[in-house]
C-alpha positions as CSV (number, residue, x, y, z in Angstrom):
1,M,46.4,-25.4,-10.9
2,K,43.5,-25.4,-13.3
3,K,41.6,-27.9,-11.0
4,F,42.3,-25.8,-8.0
5,F,41.0,-22.7,-9.7
6,S,37.8,-24.5,-10.8
7,T,37.2,-25.8,-7.2
8,F,37.8,-22.2,-5.9
9,I,35.2,-20.8,-8.3
10,L,32.7,-23.5,-7.3
11,F,33.3,-22.7,-3.6
12,I,32.6,-19.0,-4.2
13,L,29.3,-19.8,-6.1
14,L,28.1,-22.2,-3.4
15,N,28.9,-19.7,-0.7
16,T,27.0,-17.0,-2.5
17,L,23.9,-19.2,-2.8
18,I,24.0,-20.2,0.8
19,T,24.9,-16.9,2.5
20,P,22.0,-14.5,3.0
21,I,22.0,-11.5,0.7
22,E,22.9,-8.3,2.3
23,V,22.3,-5.0,0.5
24,Y,24.1,-2.0,1.9
25,S,22.7,1.5,1.7
26,I,24.7,4.3,0.2
27,D,26.1,5.4,3.6
28,N,27.0,1.8,4.5
29,K,25.3,2.2,7.8
30,N,22.1,0.3,7.2
31,I,22.0,-3.3,5.9
32,L,19.0,-4.7,4.1
33,T,18.9,-8.5,4.5
34,T,17.0,-10.9,2.2
35,S,14.0,-10.9,4.6
36,S,13.8,-7.1,4.8
37,V,14.0,-6.7,1.0
38,T,11.3,-9.3,0.7
39,L,9.0,-7.4,3.1
40,K,9.6,-4.1,1.3
41,S,8.9,-5.7,-2.1
42,D,5.8,-7.5,-0.9
43,E,4.4,-4.3,0.8
44,R,5.0,-2.3,-2.3
45,K,3.1,-4.9,-4.4
46,L,0.2,-4.8,-2.0
47,W,-0.1,-1.0,-2.0
48,I,0.4,-0.7,-5.7
49,D,-2.4,-3.2,-6.1
50,H,-4.5,-1.0,-3.8
51,V,-4.2,2.1,-6.0
52,L,-4.5,0.0,-9.2
53,W,-7.7,-1.8,-8.3
54,T,-9.1,1.4,-6.8
55,R,-8.6,3.0,-10.2
56,N,-10.2,0.1,-12.0
57,F,-13.2,0.3,-9.6
58,I,-13.5,4.0,-10.3
59,I,-13.5,3.4,-14.0
60,S,-16.1,0.6,-13.8
61,D,-18.3,2.5,-11.4
62,L,-18.4,5.8,-13.3
63,S,-19.1,4.0,-16.6
64,S,-21.4,1.4,-15.1
65,L,-19.4,-1.4,-16.6
66,P,-20.6,-5.1,-16.2
67,D,-17.3,-6.0,-14.4
68,E,-17.9,-3.6,-11.5
69,D,-18.8,-6.2,-8.9
70,F,-15.9,-8.4,-9.9
71,I,-13.5,-5.5,-9.7
72,L,-14.9,-4.6,-6.3
73,Q,-14.4,-8.1,-5.0
74,R,-10.8,-8.1,-6.2
75,L,-10.3,-4.7,-4.5
76,L,-11.7,-6.0,-1.2
77,K,-9.4,-9.0,-1.4
78,N,-6.5,-6.6,-1.6
79,Q,-7.6,-5.1,1.7
80,D,-7.6,-8.5,3.3
81,D,-4.2,-9.2,1.8
82,I,-2.8,-6.0,3.4
83,G,-4.3,-7.0,6.8
84,N,-2.8,-10.5,6.5
85,S,0.6,-9.0,5.7
86,I,0.9,-7.5,9.2
87,S,-0.4,-10.6,11.1
88,P,3.0,-12.2,11.4
89,Y,4.1,-9.2,13.5
90,Y,1.0,-8.0,15.3
91,G,-1.2,-11.1,15.4
92,E,-4.3,-12.2,13.5
93,E,-6.7,-10.0,15.4
94,A,-4.7,-6.9,14.4
95,G,-4.5,-8.0,10.8
96,N,-8.3,-8.5,10.8
97,K,-8.8,-5.0,12.3
98,L,-6.6,-3.4,9.6
99,S,-8.6,-5.3,6.9
100,E,-11.8,-4.1,8.4
101,L,-10.7,-0.5,8.4
102,L,-9.5,-0.8,4.8
103,R,-12.7,-2.4,3.7
104,E,-14.6,0.5,5.2
105,H,-12.2,2.8,3.3
106,I,-13.2,1.2,0.1
107,S,-16.9,1.2,0.9
108,I,-16.9,4.9,1.6
109,A,-14.9,5.5,-1.5
110,G,-17.6,3.9,-3.6
111,Q,-20.2,6.3,-1.9
112,V,-17.9,9.3,-2.6
113,V,-17.6,8.3,-6.3
114,D,-21.3,7.8,-6.6
115,A,-22.2,11.1,-5.0
116,A,-19.7,12.9,-7.3
117,K,-21.0,11.1,-10.4
118,N,-24.6,12.1,-9.5
119,N,-23.6,15.6,-8.5
120,K,-25.1,15.2,-5.0
121,K,-23.1,17.8,-3.1
122,A,-24.6,17.1,0.3
123,E,-23.9,13.4,0.1
124,L,-20.4,14.1,-1.2
125,D,-19.6,16.3,1.8
126,K,-21.1,13.7,4.1
127,Y,-19.1,10.8,2.8
128,N,-15.9,12.8,2.3
129,T,-16.1,13.6,6.1
130,L,-16.5,9.9,6.9
131,W,-13.7,9.0,4.5
132,Y,-11.2,11.3,6.2
133,K,-12.3,10.1,9.6
134,N,-11.7,6.5,8.5
135,A,-8.2,7.5,7.2
136,D,-7.4,9.0,10.7
137,E,-8.6,5.7,12.3
138,I,-6.2,3.8,10.1
139,A,-3.4,6.1,11.0
140,D,-4.3,5.8,14.7
141,F,-4.3,2.0,14.5
142,L,-1.0,1.7,12.8
143,S,0.8,4.3,15.0
144,K,-0.4,2.6,18.1
145,A,0.8,-0.8,16.9
146,N,4.2,0.6,16.0
147,P,5.9,3.4,17.9
148,N,8.2,4.1,14.9
149,L,5.2,5.3,12.9
150,Q,4.4,8.9,13.4
151,N,0.6,9.5,13.6
152,T,0.7,12.9,12.0
153,E,2.8,11.7,9.1
154,L,0.5,8.7,8.4
155,K,-2.6,11.0,8.5
156,N,-0.9,13.4,6.0
157,M,0.0,10.5,3.7
158,L,-3.5,9.0,3.8
159,H,-5.2,12.3,3.4
160,K,-3.0,12.9,0.3
161,H,-4.0,9.4,-1.0
162,L,-7.7,10.4,-0.7
163,E,-7.1,13.6,-2.5
164,L,-5.4,11.9,-5.4
165,V,-8.1,9.3,-5.7
166,T,-10.7,12.1,-5.7
167,D,-8.6,13.9,-8.4
168,Q,-8.9,10.8,-10.6
169,A,-12.6,10.6,-10.2
170,V,-13.2,14.3,-10.8
171,A,-10.9,14.2,-13.9
172,R,-12.7,11.2,-15.4
173,I,-16.2,12.7,-14.7
174,N,-15.0,15.8,-16.6
175,K,-13.2,13.8,-19.3
176,L,-9.9,15.4,-18.4
177,W,-7.8,12.4,-19.4
178,P,-4.3,13.8,-19.0
179,A,-5.2,15.0,-15.5
180,D,-6.7,11.6,-14.7
181,I,-3.5,9.8,-15.7
182,E,-1.3,12.3,-13.9
183,A,-3.3,11.8,-10.7
184,Y,-3.0,8.1,-10.9
185,D,0.8,8.1,-11.6
186,T,1.3,10.5,-8.6
187,G,-0.9,8.4,-6.4
188,E,1.0,5.2,-7.3
189,N,4.3,6.8,-6.4
190,H,2.8,8.2,-3.2
191,M,1.6,4.8,-2.0
192,I,5.0,3.2,-2.8
193,H,6.5,5.7,-0.4
194,F,3.7,5.0,2.1
195,S,4.5,1.3,1.9
196,D,8.2,1.9,2.5
197,I,7.3,3.9,5.6
198,I,5.3,0.9,6.9
199,S,8.0,-1.6,6.0
200,D,10.9,0.4,7.5
201,A,8.9,0.8,10.8
202,I,8.3,-2.9,11.0
203,I,11.9,-3.7,10.4
204,K,13.0,-1.3,13.0
205,Q,10.4,-2.6,15.5
206,F,11.3,-6.3,15.0
207,P,15.0,-6.3,14.0
208,E,15.4,-10.0,15.1
209,K,13.1,-11.1,12.3
210,F,15.3,-9.4,9.6
211,R,18.8,-10.5,10.5
């Protein structure tokens, strides 16, 4: 009997390791497989890195720190990583296009921060306009690639992201440290939500890849 019990336990353990993990939602209607959980986790990491390295760049740029160029290169790598993350679903050309749009997003962000730092309102208005236009182009690109993504929702989410990045820069320029920290924390949570929107849409569009 003891031998039978041990064999049974071993069978259960092996079956658990071999069988794909399925995580049920609260309403038991939606199942998250191992592959879908991995996608959501990976996307969250990428977009958290996006706000993290953007913050580091703002700090380095405003303070003219010697690590500014190194931080910028790491930030730009993140844009390539995000583009690469959609290539398995939409192809390399689409991944490169998203990276290009996101690199432009970072380039304009640097100009916005510099204009704010030097109190050049005309330049700030100019680059802010370009920044929001770029955000709309990102939303247009993603919503065209995936019909489960609503264009208006993406634009609102990206506009809020720009607003929170601006809040950080303005707070640091004015040495309002609690406001700076609050803007970053809010921005991080905001982009986690954004990444989940992207992941959920991909899973819905390509269900065969996440069974």
